[in-house]
C-alpha positions as a Markdown table, in Angstrom:
| # | Residue | x | y | z |
|---|---|---|---|---|
| 1 | Unk | 0.1 | -0.1 | -0.1 |
| 2 | Unk | 1.4 | 3.4 | -0.9 |
| 3 | Unk | 0.0 | 6.6 | 0.9 |
| 4 | Unk | 0.4 | 10.1 | -0.3 |
| 5 | Unk | -0.3 | 13.2 | 1.5 |
| 6 | Unk | -0.9 | 15.9 | -1.1 |
| 7 | Unk | -1.9 | 19.4 | -0.1 |
| 8 | Unk | -5.2 | 20.4 | -1.6 |
| 9 | Unk | -3.8 | 23.7 | -3.0 |
| 10 | Unk | -1.3 | 21.7 | -5.3 |
| 11 | Unk | -3.9 | 19.3 | -6.7 |
| 12 | Unk | -4.2 | 21.0 | -10.2 |
| 13 | Unk | -0.8 | 22.3 | -10.3 |
| 14 | Unk | 0.8 | 18.9 | -9.6 |
| 15 | Unk | -1.4 | 16.9 | -11.8 |
| 16 | Unk | 1.4 | 15.6 | -14.0 |
| 17 | Unk | 3.5 | 14.7 | -11.0 |
| 18 | Unk | 0.6 | 12.7 | -9.6 |
| 19 | Unk | 0.5 | 10.8 | -12.8 |
| 20 | Unk | 4.1 | 10.0 | -13.0 |
| 21 | Unk | 4.0 | 8.9 | -9.3 |
| 22 | Unk | 1.2 | 6.6 | -9.8 |
| 23 | Unk | 3.2 | 5.1 | -12.6 |
| 24 | Unk | 6.3 | 5.1 | -10.8 |
| 25 | Unk | 4.9 | 3.3 | -7.6 |
| 26 | Unk | 2.8 | 0.8 | -9.8 |
| 27 | Unk | 5.0 | -1.9 | -8.1 |
| 28 | Unk | 3.5 | -1.2 | -4.6 |
| 29 | Unk | 2.4 | -4.3 | -2.7 |
| 30 | Unk | -1.2 | -4.2 | -3.7 |
| 31 | Unk | -1.1 | -1.2 | -6.3 |
| 32 | Unk | -3.6 | 0.7 | -4.3 |
| 33 | Unk | -2.8 | 4.4 | -3.6 |
| 34 | Unk | -4.7 | 6.4 | -1.2 |
| 35 | Unk | -4.7 | 10.5 | -1.8 |
| 36 | Unk | -5.5 | 13.0 | 0.9 |
| 37 | Unk | -5.1 | 16.7 | 1.2 |
| 38 | Unk | -4.7 | 16.8 | 5.1 |
| 39 | Unk | -5.0 | 20.3 | 4.7 |
| 40 | Unk | -6.2 | 22.1 | 7.8 |
| 41 | Unk | -4.2 | 25.4 | 7.9 |
| 42 | Unk | -7.2 | 27.5 | 6.9 |
| 43 | Unk | -9.8 | 25.9 | 9.2 |
| 44 | Unk | -10.8 | 27.0 | 12.7 |
| 45 | Unk | -10.1 | 25.1 | 15.7 |
| 46 | Unk | -13.3 | 24.0 | 17.6 |
| 47 | Unk | -13.9 | 22.1 | 21.0 |
| 48 | Unk | -16.5 | 20.3 | 22.8 |
| 49 | Unk | -16.6 | 19.0 | 26.4 |
| 50 | Unk | -18.6 | 16.5 | 28.2 |
| 51 | Unk | -18.5 | 13.6 | 30.4 |
| 52 | Unk | -15.5 | 11.7 | 28.4 |
| 53 | Unk | -13.4 | 14.9 | 28.5 |
| 54 | Unk | -12.6 | 17.2 | 25.7 |
| 55 | Unk | -12.5 | 17.0 | 21.9 |
| 56 | Unk | -10.7 | 19.5 | 19.9 |
| 57 | Unk | -11.1 | 19.2 | 16.3 |
| 58 | Unk | -10.8 | 21.0 | 12.7 |
| 59 | Unk | -12.9 | 20.2 | 9.7 |
| 60 | Unk | -11.9 | 20.8 | 6.0 |
| 61 | Unk | -15.4 | 21.1 | 4.5 |
| 62 | Unk | -14.1 | 21.1 | 0.9 |
| 63 | Unk | -12.5 | 17.7 | 1.2 |
| 64 | Unk | -14.8 | 16.3 | 3.8 |
| 65 | Unk | -11.9 | 15.5 | 6.2 |
| 66 | Unk | -11.3 | 16.0 | 10.1 |
| 67 | Unk | -8.6 | 16.0 | 12.4 |
| 68 | Unk | -9.5 | 15.7 | 16.1 |
| 69 | Unk | -7.9 | 15.1 | 19.6 |
| 70 | Unk | -9.6 | 13.7 | 22.6 |
| 71 | Unk | -8.3 | 14.4 | 25.9 |
| 72 | Unk | -10.1 | 12.0 | 28.7 |
| 73 | Unk | -10.1 | 14.4 | 31.7 |
| 74 | Unk | -13.0 | 15.7 | 33.8 |
| 75 | Unk | -10.7 | 18.6 | 35.2 |
| 76 | Unk | -11.4 | 22.1 | 33.9 |
| 77 | Unk | -8.6 | 22.8 | 31.7 |
| 78 | Unk | -9.3 | 26.6 | 31.2 |
| 79 | Unk | -9.2 | 28.1 | 34.8 |
| 80 | Unk | -5.7 | 29.1 | 35.0 |
| 81 | Unk | -2.5 | 30.1 | 32.8 |
| 82 | Unk | -0.9 | 26.8 | 32.0 |
| 83 | Unk | 0.7 | 24.7 | 29.4 |
| 84 | Unk | -0.9 | 21.2 | 29.6 |
| 85 | Unk | 1.3 | 18.2 | 28.1 |
| 86 | Unk | -0.7 | 15.2 | 27.2 |
| 87 | Unk | 0.7 | 11.9 | 26.1 |
| 88 | Unk | -1.4 | 9.9 | 23.7 |
| 89 | Unk | -2.2 | 6.3 | 24.7 |
| 90 | Unk | -4.8 | 5.4 | 22.2 |
| 91 | Unk | -7.6 | 4.8 | 24.7 |
| 92 | Unk | -8.0 | 7.9 | 27.0 |
| 93 | Unk | -6.0 | 10.5 | 24.9 |
| 94 | Unk | -5.8 | 10.0 | 21.0 |
| 95 | Unk | -5.9 | 11.7 | 17.8 |
| 96 | Unk | -8.3 | 10.7 | 14.8 |
| 97 | Unk | -7.9 | 11.7 | 11.1 |
| 98 | Unk | -11.1 | 10.8 | 9.2 |
| 99 | Unk | -12.6 | 11.3 | 5.8 |
| 100 | Unk | -16.3 | 11.1 | 5.2 |
| 101 | Unk | -19.0 | 10.6 | 2.5 |
| 102 | Unk | -19.9 | 14.5 | 3.1 |
| 103 | Unk | -18.6 | 17.0 | 5.3 |
| 104 | Unk | -19.4 | 16.6 | 9.2 |
| 105 | Unk | -20.4 | 19.7 | 11.1 |
| 106 | Unk | -19.4 | 20.6 | 14.7 |
| 107 | Unk | -22.5 | 18.6 | 16.2 |
| 108 | Unk | -20.7 | 15.3 | 14.8 |
| 109 | Unk | -18.1 | 15.9 | 17.5 |
| 110 | Unk | -20.3 | 17.4 | 20.3 |
| 111 | Unk | -23.2 | 14.8 | 20.2 |
| 112 | Unk | -23.8 | 12.6 | 23.3 |
| 113 | Unk | -24.8 | 9.8 | 21.0 |
| 114 | Unk | -22.2 | 8.7 | 18.3 |
| 115 | Unk | -23.6 | 9.9 | 14.9 |
| 116 | Unk | -24.2 | 7.7 | 11.9 |
| 117 | Unk | -24.0 | 10.4 | 9.3 |
| 118 | Unk | -22.0 | 11.2 | 7.5 |
| 119 | Unk | -20.3 | 7.9 | 7.0 |
| 120 | Unk | -16.7 | 7.5 | 7.8 |
| 121 | Unk | -14.7 | 6.3 | 4.8 |
| 122 | Unk | -11.2 | 6.6 | 6.1 |
| 123 | Unk | -10.2 | 6.3 | 9.7 |
| 124 | Unk | -6.6 | 6.7 | 11.0 |
| 125 | Unk | -6.0 | 6.5 | 14.9 |
| 126 | Unk | -3.2 | 8.4 | 16.5 |
| 127 | Unk | -2.1 | 6.2 | 19.5 |
| 128 | Unk | 1.2 | 7.9 | 20.1 |
| 129 | Unk | 2.6 | 11.4 | 20.1 |
| 130 | Unk | 2.2 | 14.5 | 22.2 |
| 131 | Unk | -0.5 | 17.1 | 22.6 |
| 132 | Unk | 0.5 | 20.5 | 24.0 |
| 133 | Unk | -2.2 | 22.7 | 25.1 |
| 134 | Unk | -1.5 | 26.6 | 25.9 |
| 135 | Unk | -4.0 | 28.2 | 28.2 |
| 136 | Unk | -4.0 | 32.0 | 28.6 |
| 137 | Unk | -6.5 | 33.5 | 31.1 |
| 138 | Unk | -7.7 | 37.1 | 31.7 |
| 139 | Unk | -9.0 | 38.2 | 35.0 |
| 140 | Unk | -11.0 | 41.2 | 35.6 |
| 141 | Unk | -12.7 | 42.7 | 38.7 |
| 142 | Unk | -14.7 | 45.2 | 36.4 |
| 143 | Unk | -14.0 | 48.0 | 38.9 |
| 144 | Unk | -13.0 | 50.5 | 36.3 |
| 145 | Unk | -9.5 | 51.0 | 37.5 |
| 146 | Unk | -6.9 | 50.7 | 35.0 |
| 147 | Unk | -4.4 | 47.9 | 35.2 |
| 148 | Unk | -1.0 | 48.9 | 36.3 |
| 149 | Unk | 2.1 | 46.3 | 35.7 |
| 150 | Unk | 3.2 | 46.9 | 39.4 |
| 151 | Unk | 3.9 | 45.1 | 42.5 |
| 152 | Unk | 3.0 | 48.4 | 44.7 |
| 153 | Unk | 0.0 | 47.6 | 47.0 |
| 154 | Unk | -1.5 | 50.9 | 46.4 |
| 155 | Unk | -1.9 | 50.5 | 42.8 |
| 156 | Unk | -4.2 | 48.2 | 40.4 |
| 157 | Unk | -1.5 | 45.7 | 39.9 |
| 158 | Unk | 0.0 | 42.4 | 41.4 |
| 159 | Unk | 0.2 | 43.9 | 44.9 |
| 160 | Unk | -2.4 | 42.8 | 47.5 |
| 161 | Unk | -3.3 | 45.7 | 49.7 |
| 162 | Unk | -5.8 | 43.9 | 52.0 |
| 163 | Unk | -3.7 | 40.6 | 51.9 |
| 164 | Unk | -6.7 | 38.4 | 51.2 |
| 165 | Unk | -4.8 | 36.3 | 48.7 |
| 166 | Unk | -6.3 | 38.2 | 45.7 |
| 167 | Unk | -4.2 | 40.6 | 43.9 |
| 168 | Unk | -5.6 | 44.0 | 43.5 |
| 169 | Unk | -6.2 | 43.8 | 39.6 |
| 170 | Unk | -9.0 | 41.3 | 40.0 |
| 171 | Unk | -9.8 | 42.0 | 43.7 |
| 172 | Unk | -13.4 | 42.9 | 44.0 |
| 173 | Unk | -12.6 | 44.9 | 47.1 |
| 174 | Unk | -9.0 | 46.1 | 47.1 |
| 175 | Unk | -8.9 | 47.6 | 50.6 |
| 176 | Unk | -10.9 | 44.7 | 52.2 |
| 177 | Unk | -13.4 | 47.0 | 53.9 |
| 178 | Unk | -16.5 | 45.2 | 52.5 |
| 179 | Unk | -17.4 | 47.9 | 50.3 |
| 180 | Unk | -16.7 | 47.0 | 46.6 |
| 181 | Unk | -14.0 | 48.9 | 44.9 |
| 182 | Unk | -16.4 | 49.8 | 42.1 |
| 183 | Unk | -18.6 | 51.6 | 44.5 |
| 184 | Unk | -15.8 | 53.4 | 46.3 |
| 185 | Unk | -14.2 | 54.6 | 43.1 |
| 186 | Unk | -17.4 | 56.7 | 42.3 |
| 187 | Unk | -18.8 | 57.9 | 38.9 |
| 188 | Unk | -15.7 | 59.3 | 37.7 |
| 189 | Unk | -12.7 | 56.6 | 37.8 |
| 190 | Unk | -10.3 | 59.2 | 36.6 |
| 191 | Unk | -11.0 | 61.2 | 39.9 |
| 192 | Unk | -11.8 | 58.6 | 42.6 |
| 193 | Unk | -13.5 | 59.6 | 45.7 |
| 194 | Unk | -11.5 | 60.5 | 48.9 |
| 195 | Unk | -14.2 | 61.3 | 51.5 |
| 196 | Unk | -11.9 | 62.3 | 54.3 |
| 197 | Unk | -9.5 | 64.2 | 52.1 |
| 198 | Unk | -6.5 | 62.3 | 53.5 |
| 199 | Unk | -4.8 | 61.8 | 50.0 |
| 200 | Unk | -5.9 | 58.2 | 50.1 |
| 201 | Unk | -8.9 | 57.3 | 47.6 |
| 202 | Unk | -11.7 | 55.6 | 49.4 |
| 203 | Unk | -11.1 | 52.1 | 47.4 |
| 204 | Unk | -7.7 | 52.1 | 49.1 |
| 205 | Unk | -8.6 | 53.7 | 52.4 |
| 206 | Unk | -9.8 | 51.3 | 55.3 |
| 207 | Unk | -11.3 | 54.2 | 57.1 |
| 208 | Unk | -13.0 | 56.3 | 54.5 |
| 209 | Unk | -14.4 | 58.9 | 56.7 |
| 210 | Unk | -11.4 | 59.4 | 58.9 |
| 211 | Unk | -13.4 | 59.0 | 62.2 |
| 212 | Unk | -10.8 | 56.5 | 63.6 |
| 213 | Unk | -13.4 | 53.4 | 63.1 |
| 214 | Unk | -12.5 | 51.1 | 60.3 |
| 215 | Unk | -15.1 | 51.2 | 57.3 |
| 216 | Unk | -15.4 | 47.3 | 58.0 |
| 217 | Unk | -16.4 | 47.9 | 61.6 |
| 218 | Unk | -19.2 | 50.5 | 60.7 |
| 219 | Unk | -21.5 | 47.7 | 60.0 |
| 220 | Unk | -24.0 | 47.5 | 62.8 |
| 221 | Unk | -26.2 | 44.9 | 61.3 |
| 222 | Unk | -23.3 | 42.8 | 60.7 |
| 223 | Unk | -24.3 | 41.8 | 57.3 |
| 224 | Unk | -20.8 | 42.4 | 55.6 |
| 225 | Unk | -22.2 | 45.5 | 53.9 |
| 226 | Unk | -21.4 | 49.0 | 55.4 |
| 227 | Unk | -23.3 | 50.9 | 52.8 |
| 228 | Unk | -26.7 | 50.0 | 54.3 |
| 229 | Unk | -25.9 | 51.1 | 57.9 |
| 230 | Unk | -27.2 | 54.7 | 58.5 |
| 231 | Unk | -27.8 | 56.9 | 61.3 |
| 232 | Unk | -30.2 | 59.8 | 60.6 |
| 233 | Unk | -30.3 | 61.2 | 57.1 |
| 234 | Unk | -26.5 | 61.7 | 56.5 |
| 235 | Unk | -25.8 | 58.7 | 54.4 |
| 236 | Unk | -24.0 | 55.5 | 55.4 |
| 237 | Unk | -22.0 | 55.7 | 58.6 |
| 238 | Unk | -18.7 | 54.8 | 57.0 |
| 239 | Unk | -18.9 | 58.0 | 55.2 |
| 240 | Unk | -20.1 | 60.1 | 58.1 |
| 241 | Unk | -17.4 | 61.3 | 60.5 |
| 242 | Unk | -19.8 | 62.3 | 63.0 |
| 243 | Unk | -20.8 | 58.7 | 63.6 |
| 244 | Unk | -18.1 | 56.5 | 65.1 |
| 245 | Unk | -20.1 | 53.4 | 66.4 |
| 246 | Unk | -17.8 | 50.1 | 66.1 |
| 247 | Unk | -19.1 | 46.8 | 65.5 |
| 248 | Unk | -16.2 | 44.1 | 65.3 |
| 249 | Unk | -16.6 | 42.4 | 61.9 |
| 250 | Unk | -13.3 | 40.5 | 61.0 |
| 251 | Unk | -15.0 | 38.6 | 57.9 |
| 252 | Unk | -14.8 | 39.3 | 54.3 |
| 253 | Unk | -17.7 | 39.3 | 52.0 |
| 254 | Unk | -18.1 | 37.2 | 48.8 |
| 255 | Unk | -16.0 | 38.4 | 45.9 |
| 256 | Unk | -16.5 | 38.0 | 42.1 |
| 257 | Unk | -14.4 | 38.5 | 39.1 |
| 258 | Unk | -14.6 | 37.7 | 35.4 |
| 259 | Unk | -12.4 | 34.9 | 33.9 |
| 260 | Unk | -11.8 | 34.8 | 30.0 |
| 261 | Unk | -9.5 | 31.9 | 28.7 |
| 262 | Unk | -8.0 | 31.4 | 25.3 |
| 263 | Unk | -6.0 | 28.4 | 24.0 |
| 264 | Unk | -3.5 | 27.2 | 21.4 |
| 265 | Unk | -2.9 | 23.7 | 20.6 |
| 266 | Unk | 0.2 | 21.8 | 18.9 |
| 267 | Unk | 0.3 | 18.2 | 18.2 |
| 268 | Unk | 3.9 | 16.7 | 18.0 |
| 269 | Unk | 5.2 | 13.5 | 16.6 |
| 270 | Unk | 1.9 | 12.1 | 15.8 |
| 271 | Unk | 1.7 | 8.7 | 14.2 |
| 272 | Unk | -1.6 | 7.9 | 12.6 |
| 273 | Unk | -2.4 | 4.2 | 11.9 |
| 274 | Unk | -4.9 | 2.4 | 9.8 |
| 275 | Unk | -4.1 | -1.2 | 9.8 |
| 276 | Unk | -0.6 | -1.6 | 8.2 |
| 277 | Unk | -0.9 | 2.1 | 6.8 |
| 278 | Unk | 0.7 | 5.0 | 8.8 |
| 279 | Unk | 0.8 | 8.8 | 8.5 |
| 280 | Unk | 3.5 | 10.7 | 10.6 |
| 281 | Unk | 3.3 | 14.3 | 11.5 |
| 282 | Unk | 6.4 | 15.8 | 13.2 |
| 283 | Unk | 4.3 | 18.9 | 14.3 |
| 284 | Unk | 0.8 | 19.9 | 13.5 |
| 285 | Unk | -0.4 | 23.3 | 14.6 |
| 286 | Unk | -4.0 | 22.9 | 15.4 |
| 287 | Unk | -4.3 | 26.8 | 16.0 |
| 288 | Unk | -6.0 | 29.1 | 18.4 |
| 289 | Unk | -9.3 | 29.6 | 19.8 |
| 290 | Unk | -10.3 | 32.7 | 21.8 |
| 291 | Unk | -12.9 | 32.9 | 24.5 |
| 292 | Unk | -13.2 | 29.1 | 25.2 |
| 293 | Unk | -14.3 | 30.1 | 28.5 |
| 294 | Unk | -16.0 | 33.4 | 29.7 |
| 295 | Unk | -17.3 | 32.9 | 33.2 |
| 296 | Unk | -17.8 | 34.6 | 36.7 |
| 297 | Unk | -15.8 | 33.2 | 39.7 |
| 298 | Unk | -17.3 | 33.5 | 43.2 |
| 299 | Unk | -14.9 | 33.3 | 46.1 |
| 300 | Unk | -14.9 | 34.4 | 49.6 |
| 301 | Unk | -11.3 | 35.1 | 51.1 |
| 302 | Unk | -10.4 | 33.8 | 54.4 |
| 303 | Unk | -10.0 | 36.4 | 57.0 |
């Protein structure tokens, strides 16, 4: 059996070469020659996830071909920056190259029940090789404060002002006073509020009104929300220097932040087999996909 991988875009240009190759290799063991484009460069990377893990795939609709990778894990692969290396084993983790009677759609790979159409005419299994998945995450607390590439705890960067284990740049409450940063910044993020005029913006100030009582402690009803504790008609106590009632609350409220993940996938040293036939790919760039995960994370820091 002779197997040729011919890029689709060269079919017409190389017609004469193909005729010569067929004649030259007429002495192959059974004289049967299989042609495939194996051309996925211009196709988009897609994925599905389910009980059996993840399937990453590309479809060439023109040639009715697909290349797919299954990673059999129930772990969420997209929650943090990571380089995930998977060794193919042919059972839990494997690659398939297939040709069909007509082009499959994404639902072919995402269905809980194995589809019967289109029919598979050629099926190669990759039982050895390496799959490398690059995961990039973006975290955002949506507090309208611009990110700073800084370790300074007083800036919206990698510092952690309240030492709650969440860096300022995605900390829902930078100063840990149980008033969200987005509330304390005010309506104009370019000119954040500084209620007591001490030169420290409210969202970085643990005593916003300067009355000597921590903002977190001006929470009479102890519901982890100082904004709804008022005396008279003068607004919240934590912004009223005339009210200095203290209620000890050493507990953080629930935080939230947005997480968006993108991926890139490369297959290396792949050997695809179908009986005695083999296709080898030293490196196959499966491409990139943006926003594979866009979700809100809820977490309550330990005090």
